[in-house]
C-alpha positions, -999 to 999 in steps of 0.1 A, spaced: -199 824 -602 -182 815 -575 -148 828 -557 -121 813 -549 -115 823 -509 -78 847 -509 -61 818 -496 -55 800 -531 -27 818 -536 2 809 -558 22 776 -548 55 772 -539 81 769 -570 109 773 -545 116 732 -547 149 720 -565 166 687 -566 198 689 -554 217 673 -579 239 702 -601 232 735 -608 191 752 -596 172 739 -631 130 758 -629 116 750 -656 80 763 -661 54 747 -647 26 739 -670 -4 747 -646 5 779 -630 -24 786 -611 -35 759 -582 -69 729 -587 -99 755 -584 -85 788 -591 -72 808 -622 -49 836 -625 -84 859 -617 -93 842 -586 -127 825 -603 -136 793 -604 -123 769 -626 -136 729 -633 -114 710 -617 -92 690 -643 -67 651 -633 -37 672 -638 -54 700 -615 -64 679 -586 -28 665 -585 -12 694 -599 6 669 -625 17 705 -636 42 716 -608 46 673 -601 64 668 -638 85 707 -634 101 687 -606 124 676 -623 155 698 -640 167 689 -673 193 655 -679 222 658 -682 226 625 -689 203 597 -706 195 578 -675 196 611 -654 167 612 -656 154 582 -639 176 583 -612 157 612 -602 126 601 -608 132 567 -588 145 586 -555 117 613 -559 89 584 -558 114 563 -531 105 605 -511 71 602 -523 60 563 -508 82 572 -480 59 605 -474 25 579 -478 45 552 -450 50 576 -422 5 584 -431 6 555 -424 24 548 -397 13 578 -374 -20 556 -379 -8 524 -368 5 538 -334 -24 555 -328 -45 528 -336 -26 501 -314 -22 527 -287 -62 528 -289 -65 485 -290 -76 484 -318 -56 458 -335 -74 442 -360 -73 482 -378 -39 484 -371 -33 449 -388 -48 473 -419 -24 500 -424 4 474 -411 -4 453 -449 -8 490 -473 26 493 -459 44 462 -465 29 464 -499 42 498 -499 80 483 -490 74 456 -515 66 486 -544 96 501 -531 116 467 -536 111 464 -566 121 501 -582 154 488 -580 145 466 -609 140 498 -621 177 513 -617 188 477 -627 189 488 -665 211 523 -655 247 503 -667 272 515 -648 284 535 -678 249 557 -681 257 562 -645 297 576 -640 279 600 -669 268 620 -641 274 610 -614 297 639 -606 267 665 -605 259 647 -569 284 661 -555 274 662 -515 244 648 -521 232 608 -513 206 587 -499 220 585 -466 208 623 -453 171 610 -469 155 629 -440 121 608 -446 138 575 -441 151 582 -411 115 597 -400 109 561 -410 132 539 -387 121 565 -362 84 561 -356 89 529 -360 115 519 -339 148 520 -345 164 559 -330 196 571 -336 197 610 -319 234 617 -335 217 618 -362 197 650 -361 235 667 -353 235 661 -390 258 692 -406 235 685 -445 205 690 -420 180 721 -422 163 733 -391 132 719 -401 153 687 -408 170 692 -380 132 696 -359 115 670 -380 137 646 -368 134 654 -334 93 656 -327 96 615 -344 129 610 -316 101 626 -291 70 609 -301 68 571 -293 72 553 -322 54 517 -337 80 493 -311 70 518 -285 32 520 -291 26 482 -288 55 474 -259 26 497 -241 2 473 -254 13 441 -243 19 463 -203 -16 472 -204 -24 431 -216 -6 422 -190 20 408 -209 51 403 -196 74 383 -219 67 389 -254 63 347 -263 31 345 -248 27 363 -273 42 343 -294 29 308 -282 -6 320 -294 -29 320 -258 -65 319 -269 -69 352 -252 -42 369 -261 -47 364 -305 -51 394 -315 -22 404 -297 -3 377 -312 -20 389 -345 -5 425 -344 30 408 -336 31 382 -364 23 419 -388 45 443 -368 73 414 -381 58 410 -417 68 448 -420 102 444 -403 108 410 -427 99 434 -460 121 464 -454 148 443 -447 145 427 -486 143 467 -486 173 470 -474 191 434 -492 178 452 -527 194 483 -519 229 470 -510 229 450 -541 214 484 -563 247 506 -548 267 476 -555 258 467 -592 263 501 -599 295 517 -577 308 482 -570 326 484 -533 336 522 -542 326 548 -516 290 565 -518 282 600 -531 284 626 -505 311 611 -481 297 577 -475 312 546 -480 285 530 -498 275 498 -502 299 493 -470 275 511 -448 245 494 -462 253 461 -454 260 475 -415 224 482 -418 214 443 -426 208 429 -385 193 464 -380 149 456 -367 120 476 -357 110 448 -333 140 430 -319 122 418 -288 100 394 -311 128 380 -335 148 365 -302 123 357 -285 115 332 -314 149 314 -294 136 303 -265 101 291 -274 
């Protein structure tokens, strides 16, 4: 019988939500996939491969009925953000290598991910304002404004805000991740570099669909699809917040819907939008 490597240590059980008192439910599968408590091999199952026990242990016992909905929706957002960053990084590398059709496949997946996130606001809309107020107080200083992965998505796409890195709520690890994103070329940077490599001085040349720039034209349209999808997500986010709390300030010291409305004109590829005016 095959022995598992000694590196199959028990997974970290220290992950908790930032909502209220810390609660640590017992995970349903304490051992990593493929290892039993004696270090012997086990058949891989659906639950062990996906670490379902650990995943389901990350939701605290709800203090009010709708709190579980709120937590699951936001945790699933963070999982989709993780996948979005994975695809973003690959898209940047592919554009850098002039592999534009492959980069478009990543962008199509990214757009589909954002559409999935937009649809999740429909689920949140089934929660009434009174249902949210029943547990809102346990969020204390926590706010979606503090989502580090969302800031990574923005930085990696092309909208970088260096001042955010100085935010007091960031851990050193989170701050380091954001600094790395600030220093790394974004998707917008990669596209600008590709234009330069191909002798394009005015991005309008790409939009005029010159035959020799056909691949760049298709890439540019895919970038706009992504930017537009993000815009839809931002708009639905505003409506979701206003539906729950109106124009009241948000948690964590944010201004709530007022701040979110100020982001509706944010663009990752402003030159591609502006060029349409000059065609």
